[in-house]
C-alpha positions in Angstrom: 122.0 54.8 62.0 121.3 51.2 63.0 123.4 49.8 65.9 125.7 47.0 65.1 124.6 43.8 66.6 126.9 42.3 69.3 128.5 39.0 68.4 128.9 35.8 70.4 132.5 34.8 70.5 134.0 31.4 71.2 137.3 32.0 73.1 140.1 29.5 73.1 143.2 30.1 75.2 146.6 28.8 76.0 147.4 27.1 79.3 149.2 30.2 80.7 146.4 32.6 79.8 143.6 30.5 81.4 143.1 32.9 84.4 142.9 35.9 82.1 140.5 34.1 79.7 138.2 33.3 82.6 138.2 37.0 83.6 137.3 38.0 80.1 134.4 35.5 80.1 133.2 36.7 83.5 133.2 40.3 82.1 131.0 39.5 79.1 128.1 37.2 78.6 129.0 37.3 74.9 132.2 35.3 75.4 132.0 31.5 75.7 135.2 29.7 76.8 136.4 26.7 74.7 139.1 24.2 75.4 142.1 22.6 73.8 144.0 19.5 74.8 147.6 20.7 75.1 149.3 17.3 75.0 152.8 16.3 73.8 154.2 13.2 72.2 157.1 11.4 73.9 159.6 13.3 71.8 158.3 16.6 73.2 156.5 17.8 70.1 152.9 19.0 70.4 150.0 16.6 70.2 147.1 19.0 70.1 143.4 18.6 69.9 140.7 21.3 69.5 137.6 20.1 71.2 134.1 20.4 69.6 135.7 21.5 66.3 132.4 21.0 64.4 130.8 23.6 66.6 133.2 26.3 65.4 131.6 26.4 61.9 129.9 29.7 61.2 131.0 31.1 64.7 133.1 34.1 65.6 136.3 32.6 67.1 139.1 34.1 69.1 142.4 32.8 70.6 144.1 34.3 73.7 147.8 33.8 73.3 150.8 34.3 75.6 154.2 34.0 73.9 156.1 34.0 77.2 159.0 31.9 75.9 160.2 30.4 72.6 159.2 27.0 73.8 155.4 27.7 73.7 155.3 29.7 70.5 155.3 26.7 68.1 152.3 25.0 69.8 150.3 28.1 70.0 151.0 29.1 66.3 149.9 25.6 65.4 146.5 26.3 67.0 146.3 29.8 65.6 146.9 28.4 62.1 144.3 25.6 62.6 141.3 27.5 64.0 140.4 29.8 61.1 140.4 26.8 58.8 137.5 25.2 60.7 135.1 27.4 58.8 135.0 30.2 61.4 132.9 33.2 60.5 135.7 35.4 61.8 139.0 34.9 63.7 140.7 37.1 66.2 144.1 36.5 68.0 144.6 38.4 71.2 148.3 38.6 72.0 148.5 41.2 74.9 152.3 41.3 74.9 154.2 41.2 71.6 157.5 39.9 73.2 160.0 40.8 70.5 158.7 44.4 70.1 161.8 46.0 71.5 164.0 44.2 68.9 162.7 46.1 66.0 165.8 47.9 64.8 168.9 47.0 62.9 171.7 49.2 64.1 174.5 47.4 62.3 174.8 44.8 59.6 174.2 41.4 61.1 171.5 42.4 63.7 168.4 40.3 63.4 165.1 42.2 64.0 163.1 39.5 65.6 160.0 41.7 65.8 159.8 41.4 62.1 160.3 37.7 62.2 157.4 37.2 64.7 155.2 39.6 62.7 155.8 37.5 59.5 154.9 34.3 61.4 151.6 35.8 62.6 150.9 37.3 59.1 150.8 33.7 57.8 147.7 33.0 59.7 145.1 31.6 57.2 142.1 33.8 56.5 138.7 32.8 57.8 135.4 32.8 56.0 135.0 36.5 57.2 138.4 37.6 55.8 141.8 38.4 57.4 142.5 37.6 61.0 142.4 40.4 63.5 145.4 40.6 65.9 144.9 42.6 69.1 148.2 43.7 70.8 148.5 46.1 73.8 151.1 48.9 73.9 153.5 47.5 71.3 156.9 48.9 71.8 157.1 50.9 68.6 154.0 51.9 66.6 155.8 51.6 63.3 155.9 47.9 63.8 152.4 47.8 62.3 154.2 47.9 59.0 156.0 44.6 59.8 152.7 42.8 59.3 151.5 41.8 55.8 148.0 42.7 54.4 146.8 39.2 55.3 146.3 40.2 59.0 144.8 43.2 60.6 146.7 44.4 63.7 144.7 46.3 66.2 146.8 48.3 68.7 145.2 48.8 72.1 146.6 50.4 75.2 146.4 49.8 78.9 146.6 53.5 79.8 142.8 53.9 80.4 143.3 51.4 83.3 146.0 53.6 84.8 143.8 56.7 84.5 140.9 54.9 86.3 143.3 53.9 89.1 144.8 57.4 89.5 141.3 58.8 89.9 140.9 56.5 93.0 143.9 58.0 94.7 143.4 60.6 97.5 142.7 64.0 96.2 145.6 65.3 98.3 147.9 63.5 95.9 149.0 66.0 93.3 149.7 63.6 90.4 152.5 64.3 87.9 153.3 61.8 85.1 157.0 61.1 84.4 158.5 59.4 81.3 161.9 57.7 81.6 162.9 58.9 78.1 161.7 60.7 75.0 160.4 57.5 73.5 158.0 56.9 76.3 156.8 60.5 76.1 156.2 60.3 72.4 154.3 57.0 72.9 152.0 58.1 75.7 151.8 61.8 76.3 148.7 62.4 74.2 146.8 59.9 76.3 147.8 61.6 79.6 147.9 65.3 78.5 145.7 66.5 81.3 148.5 65.7 83.8 151.5 67.8 84.5 154.6 66.0 83.1 158.2 65.3 83.7 160.5 64.0 81.0 163.7 62.2 82.0 166.6 61.2 79.7 169.9 59.4 79.9 173.1 61.2 79.3 176.5 59.7 78.9 179.2 60.7 81.4 182.4 58.8 80.7 181.5 55.1 80.8 178.2 55.7 82.7 174.7 56.7 81.6 173.2 59.0 84.0 169.4 59.7 84.3 168.6 63.4 84.4 165.4 65.5 84.3 165.0 67.1 80.9 161.7 68.9 81.5 159.2 69.5 84.4 159.2 69.8 88.1 158.4 66.9 90.4 158.7 68.8 93.7 156.0 68.1 96.3 154.1 65.8 93.9 153.2 62.1 93.6 155.1 61.2 90.5 154.0 58.2 88.4 156.6 56.9 86.0 154.9 55.5 82.8 156.4 53.1 80.3 155.3 50.3 78.0 157.4 47.6 79.7 159.9 46.7 82.3 162.7 44.2 82.1 165.5 44.5 84.7 163.9 47.7 86.2 167.3 49.5 86.3 166.0 52.6 84.4 162.9 52.9 86.7 165.1 52.7 89.8 167.4 55.4 88.5 164.4 57.6 87.5 163.0 57.2 91.0 166.2 58.3 92.6 166.5 61.5 90.5 162.8 62.3 91.0 163.2 61.9 94.8 166.3 64.0 94.7 164.3 66.8 93.0 161.7 66.8 95.7 159.0 64.3 94.7 156.8 63.6 97.6 156.4 60.0 96.5 157.1 58.0 93.4 155.0 55.2 91.8 155.3 53.3 88.5 153.0 51.9 85.7 154.0 49.6 82.9 151.7 47.7 80.7 154.0 44.7 80.5 155.8 43.5 83.6 158.3 41.1 81.9 160.8 41.0 84.8 163.2 38.2 83.6 165.2 36.4 86.2 162.8 37.5 89.0 163.9 41.1 88.7 160.6 42.2 90.3 162.3 41.3 93.6 164.2 44.6 93.4 160.9 46.5 94.0 159.3 44.4 96.7 158.8 46.2 100.0 161.2 44.5 102.4 162.2 47.4 104.6 161.5 51.1 105.2 164.0 52.2 102.5 162.3 50.0 99.8 158.8 51.2 100.9 159.9 54.8 100.3 161.2 54.0 96.8 157.9 53.1 95.1 154.6 53.7 96.7 152.7 51.8 94.0 153.8 49.6 91.1 151.0 48.9 88.6 151.2 46.3 85.9 148.6 44.6 83.7 148.0 40.9 83.4 149.6 40.7 79.9 152.4 38.6 81.3 150.7 35.8 83.3 153.8 34.3 84.9 154.7 37.7 86.4 151.1 38.1 87.8 151.5 34.8 89.7 154.9 35.7 91.0 154.0 39.1 92.4 150.6 38.1 93.9 150.0 39.9 97.2 153.5 41.5 97.2 153.6 45.2 97.8 154.0 47.6 96.0 152.6 45.6 93.1 149.0 45.8 91.9 147.5 44.2 88.8 145.2 46.1 86.6 143.4 43.5 84.5 143.0 43.8 80.7 139.9 41.5 80.8 137.3 44.2 80.2 139.3 45.8 77.5 139.9 42.5 75.7 136.1 41.7 75.9 135.5 45.0 74.2 138.2 44.4 71.6 136.5 41.1 70.7 133.5 43.0 69.5 135.5 45.1 67.0 
């Protein structure tokens, strides 16, 4: 069978994702960075310019997005809609973190599932000469969200778990690793990717007005337990899981999340400030899917960033 030829990719990026884009380009000679003038008119609306637009014709084009706030989505969507119409041979959008992914359910009449809204917006991306746009997302909160996208876009769901597995292999062999999940949802999402590790499953039970974290299955005693989830917001659930794991004899506890969202600087709850906080989490691994968090936690223990750059470079060859 003839090997598929690798393709050269012109990679555009938003301002916030520049550092990650440079890492992707450094990882692969097949990726060439391109630039956009991210300007604004006096009234605040975008005044955008795609440089060297004529050079896009017949080329494989990608855009690295970061929807970190509602204020940047409009300008990035404007570019996403424009690029495939410049006669690109193919077009790929890389959106490492799908920010409304956890708002996918309607539990009572009147709830607005904004995951569906954002999926519809992205589904309206024009097709390129090569066909529908590919959309690369990492560890979306619920896999059924693939059905929120229309047939005019091809969602590609990737995962950051291989980065975690590589990092765990670098830990001392004396560390007996056990993977813990904070709830059944995280177990369903990730257990098949980590099935060679012993596992602990936690869950939340209601006691009066409180929700208490308990261990549902598994034994953490004497082990280095790594809590795995797709994202962290306030961090409250991780902290409660750490407490219950330590109470059941875990030698030490670490955490991995693909998306370190941490609104309102909630990452500060985990920073090593004293002996007690150092005992809580030995390591806290995140990816660079949320660039603002990466800048905020730089050089702050116990945080360590596992870059998606290599994985993104590979995804651009799909």
